[in-house]
N, C-alpha and C positions, 0 to 999 in steps of 0.2 A: 081452335085453329092455331093460335099463337104458340100453345104448348107443343103441338105436333111439329111445327116448324122449328121450334127450339131443339126438340129431341132429335130431329133429322139432322140439324146443323151440328149438334154435339156428337152424334154418331159419325158423321162425315169427318169432323175434326179428329176424333179418336182414330179412325181408320187411316187418315192421312198422317197422323203422328206416328203410327206404327209402321208405316211403309218403309222407313229407313232403318228399322230395327233388324238385326240379323235373325234369320230364320233358325229356330231350334235352339237358341241360346241367347246370350247377352254378354254383358261385360264379364261375368264370371267365367263363361266358356272362353272368351277372348283372352283373359288373363291366364287361364289354364293352358291354352295353346301357346301363348308367349312363354310361359314357364317351361313347357315341354321343348320348345325350340331352343331355349337357353340351355336346358339340360343336354340336348343333342350337341350344341356348340361346345360345351365343356367336355362331353364324352368323346368328341372328335379330336380334341387336343390331348386329353389324358384318357385313352380308351380302356374300358373294361367290358368284358363280354356281357356281364349281367346288366350294366347300364345301357348298353347299345341294344341288347335283346329286348329290354323293357320299352324302349322308345321307338323301335322300328317294327312295322307290320311284317308278318310272314310273307305277304305278297308284294313286298317292296319292288318297285321298278325305278331305278336311279340312272338317268341319262347324264353323263358327264359332258362338259363343254367340248371335249375332244372326240366325242362320239361313242365312247365305251358305255355299255349299259351293265349296271350291276343289279344283282339280286340281293336279298337280305344277307345270305351266306357270304357272297363275294365282297359286299360292302364292309361287313364286320371283319372278315378275314384280312382284307387289305389294311384296315386300321390296326388290327391286333398284331400283324407281323411287320408293320412298318412300310409297306409298299405305299401307303398314303400316310405320311408323317407330318401332321400339322404342329408347328411350334407355337403359333398364335393364330387366333381367328377373331376378327372383329366383324360385327354385324351392324349395318346401318340401313336407314330408309325402309324399315320393316313395316309392312302393312298386313293386316289380318282381316279376312272376310269370312264370316260364318254362313254356311248354307246347310241347314239341318245338322247332320252328324259329321259334316265335312268342313274343314277349314282350309282356305286358300291363303298361303303365306308367301309373300314376296319380300326379298331383301337383297341388299348388296353384301357380298362376303369378300373381305380382304384378309389375306393370310400370309404368314411366313411358313414355308415348308422346308422339309429336309428329306425329300423322297430320294431313295437310293443314296443317301449320304451327301446329296448335292443341295445346297441352299437354293431356295426359290421363292418367288412371290406370286400370289394368286389375286386376281381381281375379277370377280364373276358376279352375274346376276343369278339369283336362285328363285325358282318357283317350287314350293313345297305344298303337297297336298296331304293334310293330316286328317285322320278319321278317328272318331270316338269308337273305341272297341273295348267292351267290357268296362266302361266307365273311365278308360284312360285314352288320351290322345296319342295316336301312333302315326309315324311317318309312313304313308302309303306310296307316295310317288314324289320324285324330286327331279327337277331338270335344271341343269346349269347351262348358262350361255355366256359368252364373252360379251361385254358391253360394246355398244357401237363405238367406232373410232371417231 
């Protein structure tokens, strides 16, 4: 009887301990997502088509804080031809939550821009949805919003 009670308690403790673990991954996947997000930050400052193509899913849906919605093609094109020209990008307050083969990434993005030759500043909140595709984490959806005043 005591052994059965002990085993039941041990099983309950194991289940409770796993409840906070990310589904479908762990710290290795979280680190891989963080690395992919960092590669995207670098690629947005110094864009190359191969780097962006490797990080962005074919089905990208990117909602900008001003309401514009980009596809993969338009997102990459705007970075490549300077319509979106980031001089610097800093990421802060980043969180990553893994759910199976999906990662929900939130952060604050502050940047200096030079869109259409005019210097500017950006301060936005980002929600990124990354999906593991073919063993690689790719940006599937991104939504930018202005922080509350």
